[in-house]
C-alpha positions as CSV (number, residue, x, y, z in Angstrom):
1,M,13.3,2.0,5.1
2,T,15.7,1.4,8.0
3,G,15.8,-1.7,10.2
4,Q,16.0,-5.4,9.7
5,V,13.3,-6.8,7.5
6,L,11.5,-9.4,9.6
7,K,9.2,-10.5,6.7
8,S,9.0,-9.9,3.0
9,K,6.1,-11.0,0.9
10,L,4.7,-10.4,-2.5
11,V,1.3,-8.8,-2.1
12,N,-1.5,-6.8,-3.7
13,F,-2.6,-3.7,-1.7
14,L,-5.7,-1.6,-2.1
15,V,-5.1,2.0,-3.1
16,A,-8.0,4.4,-3.0
17,D,-6.4,7.0,-5.3
18,A,-4.7,4.6,-7.8
19,E,-5.4,5.5,-11.5
20,V,-4.7,3.6,-14.6
21,N,-2.0,5.4,-16.9
22,Y,-4.0,4.7,-20.1
23,G,-1.2,6.1,-22.3
24,N,1.2,3.4,-21.2
25,V,-1.4,0.7,-21.1
26,D,-2.5,1.6,-24.6
27,D,1.1,1.4,-25.8
28,L,1.5,-2.0,-24.1
29,Y,-1.8,-3.2,-25.6
30,S,-0.7,-2.2,-29.0
31,M,2.7,-3.9,-28.8
32,A,1.1,-7.1,-27.5
33,E,-1.9,-6.8,-30.1
34,A,-4.1,-7.4,-27.0
35,G,-7.2,-5.7,-28.1
36,D,-9.1,-2.6,-27.0
37,V,-7.8,-0.7,-24.0
38,D,-11.2,1.1,-23.5
39,A,-12.8,-2.3,-22.4
40,L,-10.2,-2.7,-19.8
41,G,-10.9,0.9,-18.6
42,D,-14.5,0.4,-18.2
43,V,-13.9,-2.8,-16.1
44,L,-11.2,-1.1,-13.9
45,E,-13.4,2.0,-13.3
46,A,-16.3,-0.2,-12.2
47,F,-14.1,-2.1,-9.9
48,K,-12.6,1.0,-8.4
49,E,-16.1,2.4,-7.7
50,A,-17.3,-0.8,-6.2
51,Y,-14.3,-1.5,-3.9
52,G,-13.0,1.9,-3.2
53,G,-9.7,1.6,-5.2
54,L,-7.5,-0.5,-7.2
55,W,-5.4,-3.4,-6.3
56,V,-1.7,-2.6,-6.8
57,G,0.9,-5.6,-7.1
58,G,4.0,-5.3,-5.2
59,K,5.8,-6.3,-2.0
60,M,5.2,-6.0,1.7
61,E,8.2,-5.6,4.2
62,L,7.8,-5.8,7.9
63,T,10.4,-4.3,10.2
64,Q,10.4,-3.7,14.0
65,K,9.1,-0.2,13.3
66,M,6.8,-0.4,10.2
67,V,4.9,-2.1,7.4
68,R,6.0,-0.9,4.0
69,L,4.0,-1.6,0.9
70,S,5.7,-0.8,-2.5
71,A,4.4,-1.3,-6.1
72,N,6.4,-3.5,-8.5
73,A,7.8,-2.1,-11.7
74,M,4.8,-3.3,-13.9
75,N,2.3,-1.5,-11.7
76,R,4.5,1.6,-11.6
77,L,4.5,1.7,-15.4
78,V,0.7,1.2,-15.8
79,Q,-0.6,3.1,-12.6
80,D,-0.4,6.5,-11.0
81,G,-1.2,7.4,-7.4
82,T,0.0,6.2,-4.0
83,L,2.3,3.4,-4.9
84,D,4.4,3.3,-1.6
85,I,2.9,3.2,1.8
86,E,4.9,3.2,4.9
87,L,2.8,2.6,8.1
88,P,4.5,2.8,11.5
89,L,3.6,0.0,13.8
90,A,2.8,2.5,16.5
91,F,-0.2,3.7,14.5
92,I,-1.8,0.3,14.1
93,R,-4.7,-0.1,16.4
94,K,-6.1,-3.5,15.1
95,V,-4.9,-6.3,12.7
96,T,-7.7,-8.5,11.2
97,I,-8.2,-11.0,8.5
98,E,-11.0,-10.6,6.0
99,G,-12.1,-13.2,3.5
100,G,-11.0,-13.2,-0.1
101,F,-10.9,-15.2,-3.3
102,M,-7.6,-17.5,-3.4
103,T,-6.0,-15.2,-0.7
104,K,-7.1,-13.6,2.6
105,I,-6.9,-9.9,3.1
106,I,-5.0,-8.4,6.0
107,R,-6.6,-5.2,7.3
108,L,-4.5,-2.8,9.3
109,D,-6.7,-0.2,11.2
110,T,-5.3,3.1,12.3
111,G,-6.9,6.3,13.6
112,A,-6.9,7.7,10.2
113,G,-8.4,4.7,8.3
114,S,-7.4,1.3,7.1
115,V,-4.7,-0.3,4.9
116,K,-5.6,-3.5,3.1
117,F,-3.3,-6.1,1.5
118,R,-3.7,-9.6,0.3
119,C,-1.2,-12.4,0.1
120,F,-0.8,-16.2,0.4
121,G,-0.2,-17.1,4.1
122,A,-2.1,-14.0,5.3
123,K,-3.0,-15.5,8.7
124,D,0.8,-16.1,9.5
125,V,1.7,-12.6,8.2
126,A,-1.1,-11.0,10.2
127,A,0.0,-12.9,13.4
128,L,3.6,-11.9,12.8
129,I,2.6,-8.1,12.5
130,E,0.5,-8.5,15.7
131,K,3.3,-10.1,17.5
132,T,5.8,-7.4,16.4
133,I,3.5,-4.7,17.4
134,H,3.3,-6.1,20.9
135,S,7.0,-7.1,21.1
136,P,8.8,-5.5,24.1
137,T,11.9,-5.1,22.0
138,R,10.0,-3.1,19.3
139,Q,11.6,0.3,18.9
140,A,9.2,3.2,19.0
């Protein structure tokens, strides 16, 4: 990603096509003696069906041109699917805050759909994204 990072934040972002890599998770469960991975799988599949995807832990970076969401190393180990999202600010039509448990959810609406991520300080992050979108110095 090019350009100066205006804001970097630890986040979880919702990924519709995220899949658990059960081979790697099973290995981790065995090493940690953490129990039955099948029980975890049932919970995650129910969650994915109910919410339209799985939350992926990682980082958000905002520049003058885009919002980038990228998965952390642990999530790359245990999940497959879209683990990096680059969303040009020019594509964002609306920035909204949704409720959430412990953290609020930032929803970025585009003509093709929505991108959601959650973090502490979500209201301030959403305001900065909105301000950056409307900044006269933003590079197209």
